[in-house]
C-alpha positions in Angstrom: -82.3 -8.2 -50.1 -82.9 -4.8 -51.6 -80.4 -2.0 -51.6 -82.6 0.0 -49.2 -82.6 -2.9 -46.7 -78.8 -3.2 -47.0 -78.2 0.4 -45.9 -80.4 0.2 -42.8 -77.8 -1.7 -40.6 -75.0 0.6 -41.7 -77.1 3.6 -40.6 -77.9 2.1 -37.3 -74.1 1.4 -36.7 -73.1 5.0 -37.4 -75.8 6.2 -35.1 -74.5 4.0 -32.3 -70.9 5.3 -32.8 -72.1 8.9 -32.7 -74.1 8.3 -29.5 -71.0 6.5 -27.8 -68.7 9.4 -28.7 -71.1 11.9 -27.3 -71.3 9.9 -24.1 -67.5 9.9 -23.8 -67.2 13.6 -24.4 -69.9 14.2 -21.8 -68.1 12.0 -19.3 -64.8 13.7 -19.9 -66.4 17.1 -19.4 -68.0 15.9 -16.2 -64.6 14.7 -14.9 -62.8 17.9 -15.8 -60.0 16.5 -17.9 -57.4 13.7 -17.5 -57.3 11.9 -14.1 -54.8 13.0 -11.5 -52.3 10.3 -10.8 -51.2 9.8 -7.1 -47.4 9.1 -6.9 -44.7 9.0 -4.2 -42.0 11.6 -4.5 -38.6 12.4 -3.0 -36.2 15.2 -3.3 -32.7 14.9 -4.8 -30.2 15.5 -2.0 -26.5 16.5 -1.9 -24.3 14.1 0.0 -20.7 12.8 0.3 -20.6 9.5 -1.6 -17.7 7.1 -1.1 -16.1 5.6 -4.1 -16.3 1.8 -3.7 -15.2 -1.4 -5.4 -17.6 -4.3 -5.0 -16.3 -7.8 -5.6 -16.7 -11.4 -4.3 -14.1 -12.6 -1.9 -13.3 -15.7 0.2 -12.7 -15.9 4.0 -9.4 -17.4 5.1 -8.2 -18.3 8.6 -5.3 -16.1 9.7 -3.4 -19.2 10.8 -3.9 -22.9 10.4 -2.0 -25.4 12.6 -1.9 -29.1 12.3 -1.3 -30.4 15.8 1.1 -33.4 15.8 2.8 -35.3 18.6 6.5 -34.8 19.2 6.9 -38.0 21.1 5.7 -41.6 20.5 3.4 -43.5 22.7 -0.2 -44.3 23.6 -2.7 -41.4 23.4 -4.0 -41.3 27.0 -6.5 -38.5 27.0 -8.3 -36.0 24.7 -9.0 -32.9 26.7 -11.3 -31.0 24.4 -14.5 -31.4 22.3 -14.5 -31.4 18.5 -15.4 -27.9 17.2 -14.5 -26.2 20.5 -12.9 -22.8 20.7 -9.6 -23.1 22.5 -7.2 -20.6 23.9 -3.4 -20.7 23.5 -1.9 -23.0 26.1 -5.1 -25.1 26.7 -4.4 -28.8 27.2 -5.5 -30.8 24.1 -3.9 -34.3 24.4 -1.9 -36.4 26.8 0.5 -39.1 25.8 1.5 -41.9 28.2 4.2 -40.3 30.3 5.6 -43.3 32.1 8.4 -44.3 29.7 9.6 -40.7 29.7 9.4 -40.5 33.5 11.7 -43.5 33.7 14.1 -42.0 31.1 14.2 -38.8 33.2 15.0 -40.8 36.4 17.8 -42.6 34.6 19.3 -39.4 33.3 19.1 -37.8 36.7 20.9 -40.8 38.2 23.6 -40.5 35.7 24.1 -36.9 36.7 24.4 -37.9 40.3 27.0 -40.6 39.4 29.0 -38.1 37.3 29.1 -35.6 40.2 30.3 -38.3 42.6 33.0 -39.3 40.1 34.2 -35.7 39.9 34.5 -35.5 43.6 36.4 -38.8 43.7 38.7 -37.6 40.9 39.3 -34.3 42.5 40.4 -36.1 45.8 42.7 -38.4 43.8 44.2 -35.3 42.1 44.9 -33.7 45.4 46.5 -36.8 46.7 48.6 -37.3 43.6 49.6 -33.6 43.5 50.8 -33.8 47.1 52.7 -37.0 46.4 54.3 -35.5 43.3 55.4 -32.4 45.3 56.9 -34.6 48.0 58.7 -36.8 45.5 60.1 -33.7 43.6 61.5 -32.4 46.9 62.9 -35.9 47.7 64.5 -36.2 44.3 66.2 -32.8 44.7 67.6 -33.8 48.1 69.0 -37.1 46.7 70.6 -35.2 43.8 72.4 -32.9 46.3 73.5 -36.0 48.3 74.8 -37.7 45.2 76.9 -34.6 44.4 78.4 -34.8 47.9 79.1 -38.5 47.5 76.8 -39.6 50.3 74.3 -41.6 48.1 74.8 -43.6 45.0 73.6 -42.5 41.5 71.1 -45.3 41.4 69.4 -44.0 44.6 69.2 -40.5 43.1 67.8 -41.9 39.8 65.2 -43.9 41.7 64.0 -40.8 43.6 63.7 -38.9 40.3 61.7 -41.7 38.8 59.3 -41.7 41.7 58.9 -38.0 41.3 58.1 -38.4 37.6 55.5 -41.2 38.3 53.8 -39.1 41.0 53.6 -36.2 38.5 52.1 -38.4 35.8 49.6 -39.8 38.3 48.5 -36.3 39.1 48.0 -35.6 35.3 45.9 -38.8 35.0 43.7 -37.6 37.9 43.2 -34.3 36.3 42.2 -36.0 33.0 39.7 -38.1 34.9 38.2 -34.9 36.3 37.9 -33.5 32.8 36.3 -36.7 31.6 33.8 -36.8 34.5 32.9 -33.2 33.8 32.3 -33.9 30.2 30.1 -36.9 31.1 28.3 -34.6 33.5 27.5 -32.1 30.8 26.3 -34.8 28.5 24.1 -36.3 31.2 22.7 -32.9 32.2 21.7 -32.4 28.6 20.1 -35.8 28.7 18.1 -34.7 31.7 17.0 -31.6 29.9 16.0 -33.8 26.9 14.1 -36.2 29.1 12.3 -33.3 30.8 11.4 -31.9 27.3 10.1 -35.2 26.1 8.1 -35.5 29.3 6.7 -32.0 28.7 5.8 -33.1 25.1 3.6 -35.8 26.6 1.1 -33.0 27.2 0.1 -31.3 23.9 -1.2 -27.8 24.4 -2.9 -25.5 21.9 -0.2 -23.4 20.1 -2.7 -20.6 19.3 -6.2 -19.5 20.1 -8.7 -20.7 17.5 -11.4 -23.3 16.7 -10.7 -27.0 16.6 -11.9 -29.2 13.8 -12.7 -32.9 13.7 -10.7 -35.2 16.0 -8.4 -37.2 13.7 -7.1 -39.7 16.3 -8.9 -40.9 19.3 -7.7 -42.0 22.8 -6.1 -45.4 23.0 -4.3 -45.2 19.7 -0.6 -45.3 19.4 1.0 -42.1 17.9 4.3 -41.6 16.2 6.6 -38.7 16.2 5.5 -36.0 13.7 3.1 -38.4 12.0 -0.5 -37.8 11.1 -2.1 -34.6 12.7 -4.3 -35.2 15.7 -6.5 -32.1 15.1 -6.4 -29.0 13.0 -6.9 -25.6 14.5 -8.0 -22.5 12.6 -7.4 -19.1 14.0 -10.4 -17.0 13.3 -9.7 -13.9 15.4 -8.3 -12.1 13.5 -9.4 -13.5 10.1 -8.5 -12.7 6.5 -10.6 -12.1 3.4 -9.0 -12.6 0.0 -10.3 -10.9 -3.1 -9.1 -9.6 -6.5 -9.8 -6.3 -8.3 -9.1 -5.1 -11.9 -5.6 -3.9 -12.3 -6.7 -0.4 -13.5 -7.5 0.4 -9.8 -4.0 -0.6 -8.6 -2.4 2.8 -8.9 -5.2 4.5 -6.9 -5.1 1.8 -4.2 -1.4 2.0 -3.8 -1.5 5.8 -3.6 -4.3 5.9 -1.0 -3.0 3.0 1.1 0.4 4.8 1.4 -1.2 7.6 3.4 -3.9 5.7 5.4 -5.6 2.4 6.0 -8.2 1.7 3.4 -11.5 0.5 4.9 -13.0 -2.8 3.7 -16.5 -4.0 4.5 -17.9 -7.5 3.8 -21.4 -8.8 3.7 -22.2 -12.5 4.0 -24.9 -14.2 1.9 -26.9 -15.2 5.0 -26.9 -11.7 6.4 -26.6 -9.2 3.5 -27.6 -6.2 5.6 -24.9 -6.6 8.3 -21.5 -5.3 7.4 -18.3 -6.5 9.0 -15.6 -3.8 8.9 -11.8 -4.3 8.5 -8.9 -2.8 6.6 -6.7 -3.6 3.6 -3.5 -5.3 4.8 -1.8 -6.9 1.8 -1.4 -5.9 -1.8 0.1 -8.7 -3.9 3.4 -8.1 -5.6 2.3 -9.2 -9.1 -0.7 -8.7 -11.4 -2.3 -11.9 -12.6 -1.6 -11.7 -16.4 -4.3 -14.3 -17.1 -7.2 -12.4 -15.5 -5.8 -8.9 -15.4 -6.5 -8.6 -11.7 -4.4 -7.9 -8.5 -4.9 -10.0 -5.4 -5.6 -8.2 -2.2 -6.1 -9.3 1.4 -8.1 -7.6 4.2 -7.8 -8.2 7.9 -10.9 -8.3 10.3 -10.9 -8.6 14.1 -13.9 -10.9 13.9 -14.5 -10.8 17.6 -18.2 -11.8 17.0 -17.0 -14.6 14.7 -19.4 -13.5 12.0 -16.9 -14.6 9.3 -16.0 -18.3 8.8 -13.1 -19.8 6.9 -14.0 -20.8 3.3 -17.1 -18.6 3.3 -17.9 -16.5 0.2 -18.6 -12.9 0.9 -19.3 -9.6 -0.9 -16.3 -7.3 -0.4 -16.6 -3.5 -0.6 -13.3 -1.6 -0.8 -13.8 2.1 0.0 -11.4 4.4 -1.9 -12.0 8.2 -2.3 -15.2 10.1 -1.3 -17.1 12.3 -3.8 -18.1 15.5 -2.1 -21.4 17.3 -2.7 -22.8 14.6 -5.0 -26.4 14.6 -6.2 -28.2 11.5 -4.9 -31.7 10.2 -5.4 -33.5 7.0 -4.4 -32.7 4.2 -6.8 -36.5 3.6 -7.5 -36.7 6.9 -9.3 -34.4 5.9 -12.1 -36.3 4.3 -15.1 -34.9 2.6 -18.2 -35.6 4.2 -21.5 -34.8 3.8 -25.2 -32.4 6.8 -25.0 -31.0 5.7 -21.6 -32.1 6.1 -18.0 -34.5 8.9 -17.1 -36.5 10.2 -14.2 -39.9 11.9 -13.8 -39.4 15.5 -12.5 -42.3 17.1 -10.6 -42.8 20.7 -11.8 -44.3 23.6 -9.9 -47.8 23.1 -11.5 -47.8 19.4 -10.3 -47.2 18.0 -13.8 -44.3 15.8 -14.7 -41.7 15.7 -17.3 -39.3 12.9 -18.1 -35.6 13.9 -18.1 -32.7 11.9 -19.2 -29.9 11.5 -16.6 -26.4 10.2 -16.4 -26.2 7.9 -13.3 -23.1 6.7 -11.5 -22.7 4.0 -8.9 -25.5 2.6 -6.7 -24.8 2.3 -3.0 -27.4 0.9 -0.6 -30.8 2.1 -1.9 -29.4 5.3 -3.5 -28.0 6.2 -6.9 -25.5 8.9 -7.7 -26.7 11.2 -10.5 -23.7 12.7 -12.4 -25.7 14.8 -15.0 -29.2 16.0 -15.6 -30.5 16.7 -12.1 -29.9 19.3 -9.4 -30.2 19.0 -5.7 -33.6 20.0 -4.4 -35.5 18.9 -7.5 -38.4 16.5 -6.8 -38.5 13.1 -8.5 -41.2 10.4 -8.7 -40.1 7.2 -6.9 -43.4 5.2 -7.2 -46.3 5.1 -9.7 -44.3 5.8 -12.9 -46.2 3.2 -14.9 -49.3 5.5 -15.1 -47.3 8.7 -16.0 -46.5 10.4 -19.3 -45.0 13.9 -20.0 -47.4 16.5 -18.8 -49.5 14.2 -16.6 -51.1 15.8 -13.6 -50.0 14.2 -10.3 -50.9 14.4 -6.7 -47.5 14.3 -4.9 -47.2 12.1 -1.8 -44.0 12.0 0.2 -42.3 8.6 0.0 -42.4 6.2 3.0 -40.0 7.0 5.8 -36.6 5.6 5.0 -37.3 5.4 1.2 -34.0 5.5 -0.6 -32.0 5.3 2.6 -29.1 3.0 2.7 
């Protein structure tokens, strides 16, 4: 191929490039400059922002009771359904009461016998006391007659002996009364014990809560204080245990000394519904292994939204920051120099401005530096923006950035 022929394709290529460039310039002129980017915007607002600690906690029943039998016998009846909510005093189980009814009747019969014995002993004491009094008088008379020489000394001694015997008999009768009264006290206590055992044949719920699985069924023999029959968890109120870094301990102690600190929890299956309670316990030691302090919050849990053993997100509210600058979280963009936002200027162009952000709560973010209340920020469409880009501002959807 000749040199002239080799230059022909090169000239054709240059001509095409010049023609394409001319078309692009003509198109840009016809469009009037860079395209206008539609974006959603929102204004930075000034709000009171609570200072919160967010950690993971576990739900714990406020009380756990293992229901056991206090008497031995056959389990006659189970009066509830597994997993049922029960109230304090509800009948749960019944033990065969017949042996304890017989024991009560025997104890009551012994009390009746003791009372009859007391009456009999009191009558004997009255008789022996009267006899002793008569014999004392008789012995005194014989002593006077002996002095006068009317009766012999042996007759006087015999009357004195009779008086002593009658006095000792009265003492025996009094001792019999004391013994019968002691036996009566013992048998009265036996009656009380028999009645208590009979009452124990009916096992009632010691607290209000929710029953678990039935661990022993009707027809089985139960022993005293042996295996639990059922376990009850009290879930109203209920506790949530969680731990926070020890550097927050001083603030928590200071604030809790003046007022109750509010605690909110969110379950995994319902993250938008908060259950509210208050801080009730601050542990007395810091865990040296983890550098955390254990806390406990109390919740009324009337709706039974919380369940023992459940993992929840715990939010402990401390101080409140007044007049804080807040923007929707969507407005904050990551950058090489740190987070930034696109600010909408008066001429509907944007500039990117670095900001110092604080904590995020709900769908909002606290801005500590770099932004003033009332300034407009872009919350959607940032991927098409650059500094100086022309935008068409559209208000964000209703509720954007709302917690």
